N, C-alpha and C positions, 0 to 999 in steps of 0.2 A: 504494500500500500504506500502511495505517496500522498502525504498530507502536510498542510502548513497552517499555522495560526496567523492569518493575515495581519491582525493588529500588531503582532510582534515584529513584523518586517519594517525596516526603516531605510528605504532608498533615499540617499542624500542627493539633493539637486546638484547637477554638474554645470559649471559655468558655460561650457560650449553649447549646450542645447536648452538651458533654462529650466530643466526639470530633472527629477531623479527617477531612476528605473532599475528594477531588479527582476530577473527571470525567476519564476516560481516553479512551474511544472512544464514538462515537455514530453510529447509522444511523437510517433511518426507523422501524425496528421494534424496536430494541434499543439500550441504552447500557450502558456498563461504568464503574464507579468503584472507587476504592480508599479504604477507610476504616481509621482507626486508633483504637482505644480503649485509652488508657494503663492500666497496672495500677492497680487501686484506683479507677478512675474510675466515675462514675455516668452511665449512658446515658440521655439525656433525649429520644431521638427519638420522634416520633409516627407513627401509621400513615400509609402513603403511598398514592397513587392508583394505583401500578403494582405488578404482581407483581414479586417480587425473589427472586433466588437468591444466597445468601451462600456463598462458598467461603473457608474459613479458611486463610490462607497459613501463619501461625504464631501462637503464643500459646496461652493456656489460660484458660478461664472457663466461663460457661454462658450459654445464651440461653433466654428465655421467649417463646413464641409462643402467643398466646391464653392458655389455662390450662395449657400444657404446658412443662416445663423439660427441658433436656438439656444435658449437658456438651459443650463444643466444644474442639477442639485442631486442630493442623495437619492438613489433609486433610478436615475436617468440611464437609459440604455441607448447607445448610438452605434449604428453600423457604418463603417467606412470601407468602401471597396478598394482593392489594390490599385495603386497609382493615382488615387484621388488626393488633391491638396486638402489639408485640414490642419486646424490649430485651435487651441484654447485661447480665449481672450477675456478681458474684463473680469479677471479672477478676483472675486471679492473675499472669499475664504479659501484657504488651502484646499485644493482638490486632490483626493486620493481615488485612483481609478484602477480597477482590474481590467486588463487588456487580454482578450482572447484572440490569438493569431492562427490563421490557417492559410497555407501550410505553416509549420512552426517558424517563429522568428529566430533569426541567427542560426538556422539549421544549414548544414552543408547542402549545396545545390548540386544535383546531378544533371549535367548538360548532355 
C-alpha cells in the first residue's frame, strides 16, 4: 500500500516558479503531487505535457485556463488539458492543491 498524510507534507515554494511542489504517488498511468502557492505570489508555471486535475484543499484565489478565469477555494476541482496555458492569480490565501497527472508527471518518456 502507498499512502500519505497530506497535511504533513510541506512543499516549500521555489523562487524560479513561484510555488512549491512535491510528488506524492506515482503508477504507470497516473501520478499525484501537492503544490502550494503563497498568498500574493505570482504563478510562473508553463503548460505541461500531461492532462492535470487540480483539487483545491484550501485557500482562495483564481485560476486562468486558456482564456477563461474562475475563482477557486477549498473543494474546487479544475481540469487542464495537456499543452493548455494556465496559472493561478489573485491569490488571497495560500492555496494548497492536489494535482493528478496522466500520464505520470516527470515519468521517463518512451519515444
